[in-house]
N, C-alpha and C positions, 0 to 999 in steps of 0.2 A: 668253105668251111675249114677251120683249123682243127687238126687232131690233137687232143690233149688227153692225158691220163685221167681216169676217174679216181678222185681222192678216196682214200680208205675210210670206211665207216669208223666212228669213234668206238673205243673199247669201253668207255665209261658211259653208263646209262644216264648219269646225272647231267652230263653235258647236253643231252638231248631234251631235257625237260624244259618246257616253256610254251611251244606253239599250241599244244592241246589245252593247257590251262588258260591261256589267253583267249582261245576260241570258246571254251565253255563259259568263261566269265562273262561273255557277251550275252548269255542267255539267263544268267542267274537272277537278274532283277525282274525279268519279264515272265518267261515261262515258269521258272522254278519258284519264285517268291509270290507271284500274283496268280497266274492262270491256272496251274494245276491245283494249288490249294483252293482256289475259287470253285473248281468243279468237284473236287473230292469232298469239300464241305457240304455240297448239295446232294451228290449222287454216290458217295462212298468210293471204295477202291476198285469197283468193277470197271472203271474207265481208265485205270492206270496203265493198261496195255497200250494205250495210245501214246503215252510218254515213252514207253520202252521201244515201240515201233519207230517213233519219230527220231529218237536219239540214235538208234541203230542205223536207220536210213541215212541220217546226217553224217554218221561216222564213215560209212562206206563212200558216200558221195564226196565229202570233204577230203578223205584220205586219198581218193583217186585224183583229186586236183593236184596232189603232190607228185604224181607219176611223171607228168610232163616237165615239171620244174626240176625234179631230181635228174631227169635224163638230159635236159638241155640247159638248165640254169636260168631259163626265162620263166616269167609268170605265165599262168595258164591262159591269161587274156591274150597274149601274143599268139598262142596256139588257136584260140577261138577266132581271132582275126584272120588267120590263114584258112580256116574252114569256111567262113562266110563274112563278107564285109559289113553285114548289118549288126553283127554281135556287139561292137563297141557302143552303138546307139542304144541297143536293147539294155545293156548293163548300166548305162548312165540313167536311162529313164526308169527302169524297174527298181534300181537301187534307191533313187530319190523318192519315188512313190512309196516304197516299202518302209523307209526308215527316217525320212525327214520330219515326220509328224511327231509331236512332243508327247506321245502316249507314255513312254517309259519315264522320262524325266518329270513329266507332269504328275504321274503317280507318286514319284518321290517327293515332289513339292507338296502334294496334298498330305502325305504322311508327316512330313516335316512341319507343316502348318498345324497339324493336330498336336504334335509334340510341343511346339512353341505357343500353342493356343492362339494362332493367327488364322482368322477365318478366310481372309483374302489371300490365299496361298499362291496366287499366280505370280506375285513378285518374287517369291522364294524360288519358283521355277525359273524365272528369268535370271535371277542371280546365279543359280547353279549352271545354267547354260553358258553364261559369261565366264564363269570360273573354268569350265571345260575348255572353252576357247583359249583362255590365257595359258592353261597348262600345256597345251600343244604348241601354241605360238611361241612360248618361252622355254619349252622343255627340251630342246636339243634333239637327241636321237628318239624318234617316235616310238619304235618298237620296244626299246629298252625301258623307256618311261612307263609304257603300258605293262610290260611283263613284271617289273618290280612292284608296281602298284597292285596288280592282281594277285601276285604270290603272297604278299603281306596280308591282304584282306582275306584270302582263302584260308591262310594259316590261323587266322583269328576266328572267322565266322563258322567254319565247319565244326571245330571242337565245341564252340558255344551252342550250336544247334544240337549236337549229340548230347550235351549235358541236359538241355531242356527236354529232349525226347526221353532220356533215361528217367527223368522225374515223372513223366506223365503217361508213358506208353503202357498198354496192357498186352499180355501175351497173345490174346485173341486177334489183335490187330495184324500180326505177322501172317496169320492164316488168311485174313482178308486180302492182304497184299499179294500173297501167293496165288489166290484164286483170281484176283483182279488182273494179274499179269497174263492170264489166258482168257480174259474177258468175262469171267463169271462174277456178276454183281449180286446185290440183294434184290432178287426178283427179276433180274434181266440178264441178257447176254449181249455183250459188246456195247450196245447203245441203250441207255435208260430212256424211258418216256419223258419227254419234256426238255431234253438237251438240245441246244441249238447246234445243228450240225456244222454250220459255218464257223461258229466260235470254237467248237471242238477241233475242227480241222486246223484252225489257226494255232491252237494250243499244241497240236501235234507238230506243226511246222516250227514252233518256237521251243521244242524240247531240245535244248542245246543252244546253238547260236541262231540258226534260222535263216532261210532264204539265201540271198547272195552273200551273207556274212561268212558262210562256211567256205567260200572261195578264198578267203583271207589265209587259209592254210598254205596256199601257194606262196603268198607274200612272206609268211613267217619262215618257210623253208629257205627262201632267199636271204632273209635277214640273219638267219643262223648259219648260212653258208653251207647247207647240206648238199651232198652230191655235187653235180656240176655247177650249182649255185656258188660253190666256193671260189669260182673265177669271176664272180660278179663284183659290183661296186660296194656291196654291203647295204646296211639298212638306211632308210630314208632319214635325213637329218634336216631339221628346219634351218633355213638360212644358207644351206649349202647349195651352190649352183651346180646341179647335175641333171643331165638330160636322160630320158629313157632310151636305153640302147639295147638292141637285141644281141644277145651273145651268139656268136657264130661257131661256137666250139662243139666238138663231138668226140666221143671216145670210140676206139676200135671195138667192134662187136666180137671180141674173142671170148673164150670160155672163162678166163679170169675176170674180165670186166663185167660180163653178164652175171657172174656169181657175186661180184662186189655190188652191182646195182640191186640185185635181189636182196642182199643183206641190208643195204641202205633202206630199201622200201620196208623190209621187215622191222627194223629197229624204229623207224619213224612211225609205222603202224602200231607198234606196241606202245610207244610213248603216247600216241593219241588215244589208244584204247583205254589206257590207265587214266590219263588226264581228262579226257573228254567224256568217255562213256561211263566209266566207274565213278569218277568224281561227280559228273553231271547227274547221273541217275540217283546216286546217293543223296545229293542235294535235294532232288525232287522228292525222294522218299522222306527225308527228314522234315521238310516243310509241309508235306501233305499229312504226315503223321500228326504233326502239331495241330493242323486244322481239323483233322478227323477226331482226335481225342478231345479237343476242346469245344467244338461247335457243331459237329455232325449230329443229326441232319438239320440243315438250315435252309430256309427259302430266302434268297437275297436278290435284290435288283442288280442292275449293271453298275454297281458302285463298290467302294472299298470298305463298306461297313463290316464285312466279314473279317478283315484284318484288324480293325479296331476292336471287334468283339473278341478275337483271339487274345489281343493284348490285355483286355479287361479280365478275361478268364485267368490268364497267367498271373496277373497282379493279385488275384485272390490267393495264389500259392505263396508268392513272395512279391511284394510291390515292385521291386526293381526289374523283375523278369519281363513284365509287359513293356516297360520302357526300353529294355534291351532289344526286344523283338522289333519294335518300331525303329530304333536306331539302326539295327542291322538292315532293316528294309530300306531305309533311306540310303545307306551306303551301298547295298546291293544295286539299287536302281541307279545311283549316281555312277558307280563304276561300270555298270552295264552300258549306260549312255556314253561314257568315256570311250569304251571299247568300240561301240557301234559307230560313233563319229570318226574314230581313227580308221576303222575298216572301210566305211562308206566313202570317206574322203579319198582314200587310196584307190579304191575301185573306180570311182568316177574320174579321178584325175588321170589314172593310167589309161583308161579307155578314151578320154578326150585326147591324150597324146597320140593314141593309135588311130584316131578317126580324122585327124586334121594335120596337114603339113605345117600350118601356121602354129598350132599349139605344140607340135613336136619340137619346136625351137624354144619353148618356155620351160624353165626348170621345174623339176618334180615338186620341190618344196613350195614354189609359188602356186602351182595348180592345187596342191593339197590345201594350202592356206585359203585359196579361193572357194573350194567346195566346202571346207570346214565352216567358214563364216557364212556362206550362202545358206547352209542348213540351219545354222544357229539363228540367223536372222529370220528365216522362214518359221522356225519353231517358236521364236519369240512373238512373231505376229499372230500365229495361230493361238498361242497361249493367251495373249491380250484380248483377242476377239472373243474368247470363251465360247467357241462354236459347239463344243461337246465336253462331257466329263472326261478326265484322263483315261479311265478304264475303257470307255467307248472308243476313244482314239486308238488305244492299244489294240483292241480287237480289229480295228481297221488295218493297223500295221500287219497283224498276223495273216489276214486274208491275202494281202499283196505278197507276203512271204511264202504262203502256200503255193500261189501261182508261180512264183520264182523257183521254188523247189521242183515243181513239175518241169519247167523249162531247162533248168541247169542240170537236172538228172539226165535228161536226154542229150544235152550238149556234151557232158563229160563222157557219156557212153560213146558218142560219135567221135570225139577227139581221140580218146584212148584206143580206139580201134581203127584209126585212120592212118594214112601214109606218113603222118608227121611223127609217129612213134614207131620205132622198129618192131617187127613182129616178135622178136625175142624179149621185148620189154613190155609187151601189152598185158593187160589183165587176163586172168584165167576165167574159166567158165563160171565159177561160183561168184566172183566179183562182178562179172558182166550181168549175171542174173540178179544180183542185188541192185545194181544201177537200173536195170530194166524194171524191177519190182517197184522201186521208188518212183520212177517215171509214171508207171501205170497207176500206182496208189494215189499219188497227188493229182494226176490227170483226171482220174475217175471222180474223186471227191470235189475237185474244183468244178467239174461239169455238173455234179449234183447240186452244188451250192448255186451256181449260175442259173440252172434250169428252175430251181426252187424260187429264186429271186424274180424270175420272169413270170 
């Protein structure tokens, strides 16, 4: 191990902005635009506590993935591999099963088909999948491409949603939101009669990025060069021949460096709380308020009719508003899928690097390219086979993500309290309690869903 000084944290908060926004953007199209409005339109705001719990658990779990990276400069997956050799295989399999299905982009294709009056929308889905593949294949620096795209879209979409909400919201709705945040609904507490627990659990897991996607926070710390990651190779770039290398650097555990590490962790945590929790929950509230004000209460099947009904109601106010909502929906879902494939391709390629001496000799960009197009081809095949409606596939995605949240909450708790992180740099009692709570919460509900299915 080579001793190097821990870089100083930046004085400008602006230079920190990015990782939290990219992370939350991976959930805007699925949990925020589709799943929570879907439930609120049927059951009201009494279930919104689930979104708050989900996004807070994700914040603490994803934030803690950055601890190992800030301390060592390496991704959290290198730490997991040191804990147990089975972890690379688990992350490859669980990531593919959770996110290769075309539920997100298929939903976008169906909405785009309605906009363009094209009934056979599967070809629109295929076209969007191919566009995503070309963006990353030709896009140069992967993280920079994603960050710029997501920042621009968020700057446009959030003010637009606020404008729509101002037009339609009633003061009483804010009281419903406040009550629902502690589980008090219209005639029920926590769980209304008739709600599918498995689907609800999936929505909780998708409040934010969801499942293994939140581990990408570790990558984005590397890409930005935070902490000891400042000694790394920088962000992944398509076409650049670079191998995955474990950094062997460490900093001296003196009072000054420990203070600097804690400051690094503090400013990164603040950036993620603002970008991920506040922006994420605000997005959920804006989209659920629109659904609540326009169509609650509604009984709907597992399809997207509730979104189209929202658009019709908005069009009665001003014809263009309904169209704007659907256009935002398509962009939400497209950019979400863009972020998902970036994250999953990096997760699977890095873990393949770690699991095999043969693949350890293959460049990072080539393995990223391999997994990117493997997922795209799989998604195209599933789309063309038309085995289920996009929303049903999306619910399947969420169940796998809930199981992943259970597993990775425990894995992060294990890693951050192991010998691979110095005692002085480990999480405190409160953060360990939040990790344990996430592990138990998702473990319990996953068990309930599995037992119910049997």
